[in-house]
Every structure is written in C-alpha cells, then in structure tokens.
N, C-alpha and C positions, 0 to 999 in steps of 0.2 A: 353512881346514879342514885337519886332518891328512890326509896322503896315504893313499890306500886302495890296497892291492896286490892284493886278491882280489875278483873279481866273481862274483855268483851270479845266474843267470837262471832264474827259475821259470816252468815252463810250465803247461799245463792241470792244475788241482787244487793247484798250489803257488803261492799268492799272497802268502805271508808266510814268514818264516824263524824258527822256534822257537829260542829260546836267544840271540837277538840282543839285546844289552844296550846301554844308552846310545844309543838310537836317535835319529837326526836325519834328518828328511825333507829331501832335497836335490833341487832342480830344476836341471837342467843344460841350457843352451842350446848348440846346435851349428850349424855352417854348413849342416847337412842337415835342419834342422827339429828338432822336439821328439821325444824318446824316447817309448816307450810309456807311461811313467808317471814320477812322481818316484821317486828312489832312496831306499831305506831304508838309511842308513849307520850302522853300529854295530860292536860287538866280539863276536867268537866265538873261543873258545880263545885269548884274548889277542891276536887279530889283527884289524885293521880290515878290514871287508868292506862291499861295496855290493850290496844286493839289488834286483833289478828284476823286476817281474811282466811277463813277455813280452807278454801279451795285455791288460795293464792290470788293475788291481784291479776285480773285477766281470766280467772276461772280455768286453771290449768290442771287441777288434780281431781281424779275420780274419787268418789266416796271410798271405794275399796283400796285406793292407793294412799289414803291419808295416813300420815305418821302420827297417829293419835297420841302415842306415848311422848314423842318429842314435843308436841303442842302443849300438853298438860304439864310435863316436866319443866318446860321453859317458863310457863306461867308461875309455877312454884318457885323457880329460881329467881324470878323478878320480885317475889314477895306476895303474890296474889293470894287472897284468902276467899274471894267470892268471884265466880264466873257467871256472867249473863250470856247465854247462848241464843242467837237468833237463827232460825232455820225455816226454809220453805218446806211445807208439807201438803199432802193431799188429804182431803176429808173423806172419811169412811161413814159418816153419818149426816143425814140431811140437816141437822141442827147447826153443824159447823160449816158456815158459808164462806165462799171466797171473800177475802179481805178481813175475815175474822182473825183475831189473835187468841190462841189457846195456850194456857199455862198447864201442861199435863203434869200429873203426879205419879204416873207409872210408865214403865217400858215393857215391851214384849220383843224378844230377840228372834229375828228371822235371818240373821247374817250367817255367813259360813267361813269359819277359819280365821276371823280377824283377831289380832292380838289385842286383848283388852285388860291386861294386867302388867304391872311393873315387876311382879314377883316371878320366881323360878330361879334357875341357876343356883340351887342349893338353899334357897330361902322360901319357905311356904307361909302364906298369910291368907286369911279368909275374912274379908270385911263383911259387915252386915249391909245388905242391899235390899231389904224388904221395902224400904221407902227410899227410892233412888234419887228423888229430888229433894233439895233442902226446903223444908216447909217455911222456915223463916224468910228465906230469899223470895219464895213464891208470894208470901204475904206482902212483902215490900213491892213486888211487881203489881199486885192487885191494888194496893194503896196508891201507887204511882199512877196507875191508869185512871183512878177516880180523880186525882188531883189535876192531871193534864187533859182530861176529857177523852182519853183513848179507851174504848170499851174492851175489856179482856174477859175471857172465860176461864175460870179456875177448875181444874180437874180433868180427868180423862186419861186414856192410855195411848201412848205413842208406839206404834209398831215400827221397829227398825228393820228394813229389808236390805238385801244385799245390793241390788241395782247392778249396773247403771240403767238397765231398761226399766221402764215403769211396769206395773203389775199386769198380769193377764186378767181377763174378766173373771175367770174361775177363782184365782187367788183373791182378787178384790172382794168377791162375794163371800168367800170363806172367812176372810178377816172381819167382814161386817157381821157375819153370824157369830163370831167369837166375842163380839162386843167391843172391838177395837174402835178408837175414835179418829185417829189421824195416822198418816203413814209418811215416813221419811227414811233417809239413808245414812244418817251420821251420828245422832245424839247419844245413842246407848253407850258406845265405847267412851265417849267423852265423860259421861256421867260416872261410869265405873272407875275410870282412872282418876277423876277428880276426887271421888270418895277415898281411894287409896292414898291420894296425895293430901287428904284432909282439907280439901277445898270445897266450900259451898258451891252448889251448881243448880241452876234453874234454866229452863228452856222457854223461850218465846217462840211458839210455833205459828208461823205466818201461813195461813191457809190460802193456797193459790188455785185450787180446783177440787172437783168432787171425785178424783181418781176416775177409773173407767167404768165403775158400776152404775153411775148415774146416766139416765137416758140422754141428757144434754151434754155429757162429757165422756162419750164413748172412746175418744181418741185424744188423750192428753198430749199437747205439743209444747215444746220448749218456748215457742213464741207466746203462747197463752200464759204460761207460768211467769215469764219475765214481765209481761204487760201488767199482770196483777201485782207482782212484787214491786214494780216501780211505783204503783199507786200506794202500796202499803209501807214502803220504806220510810216515808216521813213520819207515820204514826209509830213505827218501830223505834225510830231514833228519838222521838219525843219520850216514849216510854222508858228507854234506856237512860236518857238524861235525868228524868225525874227520879228513877229508881236509884241511880248513883247518888243523887242528892239526899235520899232518905237513909242510905246505909251509914251506920255508925262505925266507930273504931272497934267496938267489942262485939263478939258473936255470942248469941245466947243458945245456939243449937249444939248438937253433938258431933257435927261434921269435923270439927277441929281435933277430935280425939278418936277418930274412926279406927286407928291402928292399935289403940291401947290394949285391946284384948284379942287382936286378930292374928298376931304373929305366933306361929306354932313351932318354929324351928328353935332348937337349943342354940342360944347365942354362940356358944363355944364351937358349934358345928357349922356356922355360916362361913362360907369361903371368903377370904379377905377381899378378893376382887369384887364380889357381890356386895359386901358390906361397904366398900368404898363407893361403888356405883350408886347405891341407894342410901348413902349416908344422909343426904338432905331430907329423905322421907322418914327414915327409921332412927336417926341419931338420937332423938330424945327418949327412945325406948331401949335402944341397944348401944352400949358404949363401944 
C-alpha cells in the first residue's frame, strides 16, 4: 500500500471524512492490540490520508477504554508523520463559545491510570513534553482557517479528565479558577504517544457547551452535545481539508527527532523482545 503521511482522528460526531476519495478500508495489527476501528485510507487535496474514528464507528468505546497505544502505533506503521485530531470539548471560559474551534497549545492531566507511553519492559525513555502540541502543525491549522473562512482560536489549555461522567459543579469551578480553557476526555494520551512516535500532533477542539459552571448550562446532556457537533462538523471538515492541502513533504519542527536524546537505557541491556516490539520507533537510534 502507498505510504500515508497524514492521519486524521475523528472524535464524537466525526465518524467519517467528507471528500475522501479512492477509499480503502485497512485493518492494522500492532504489538499493543487492535486500534479503535479499521482505517479509511484515501486521498484529500492530492495527499494520502488515513482516517480513524476514535470511538469506533457507532461510538462504542469509552474514553477510558481507548487503546491509545494501538491507535498511534498503527498510524506510525502506515507512515503517518502528522496527526490532526478533532475532539468535542466543553468550555471553561466565557470567551470560548459553543460552535467555536479552539487550537490549544497546552494540556493538563486529570486522568487516572491510563497507559500513555510505549516504553517500559526494560526500556526507559523520557521525551520532552513542555510544548505538547506541534507549533508548526497548529500554524497550518490557523492559516487553513483563514483560507477557508472558518474562524479558529489559537492557544489555551485543554484539561483532560477521566470521564465518562461530565464534571461536577465543584470540579468545573476549580478548573476555571486554575485558568483552564477547555475540557475533554481523550487528547492528552494521544499527544504523549504521538511525541514518543515522533509524529506531529495538533488538536481541533470543537466547543459544544459551557460545561456545568455556566448558569445556562447547568446540566450538560448528550443530545445538546450532538446537536452542536452536527452543526460544527462541516466547518471541522473544511478546516481539515484545507490544512491537508497546506502540509508539505518536509517537516521543519523537532517532533521527528523527539527520541534522539530521550532513551536512557543502555542498548546492550534492552531485552530482545522489547527491542523487537518497539523497533519501528527506536530503530534509527538503537540497532
């Protein structure tokens, strides 16, 4: 199969990609199990892309049940170098209104016990994660928004909660007091694993509601979230298509060398099974 350079992860309300042509459904096996679903591989704006429904088509997988490692490893196996992630989020600040699209540049972790690294089993690595979103990819999203007339907001912090229940009022107010901007349940683990896999990663956060802190949104419901997502999905897909068209063959960021100084373990001490399992990630640094 022809190499795929761009991956798209669709979250709640985005289970397929309009404009994708020459579609081939591809199942990918990984050492970490099966990804959320088969990949839809095709062409957008003359470029090969792989689309994955994060929660599976039909929305069958809880945020806490997602096999993040398999999803990102499969992207790497397909040849992906850049991932555009679309996610439904709640707003923690008045300025981020329902139907807005926010491109966050930071994460704050409130999940519990999720696996968010490929490493372990005799191999220790510590990637830099001070700036968890690829700035170059975010720049392209902002430029794409201007070109296709879809307003986007650059910057802010995405608080990643465990779920699946929405926040309590006390939690929502505390997160606001901390200066958090938006709240979701999935993107932090994707971003960490993408960094370890040396893949550029950026989030399109689709604001669906004001969480429960807002007087007009004291009880967020799934029906409300889906109604807003359906309105926003067209803009999200326009933004994705335009961004894909702007991405070039070469990357100018440091994401592609994130493991260069991250591996701590003496190569001679890495177990053969671990070396084989992670060969696709570490092969260019450890023979």
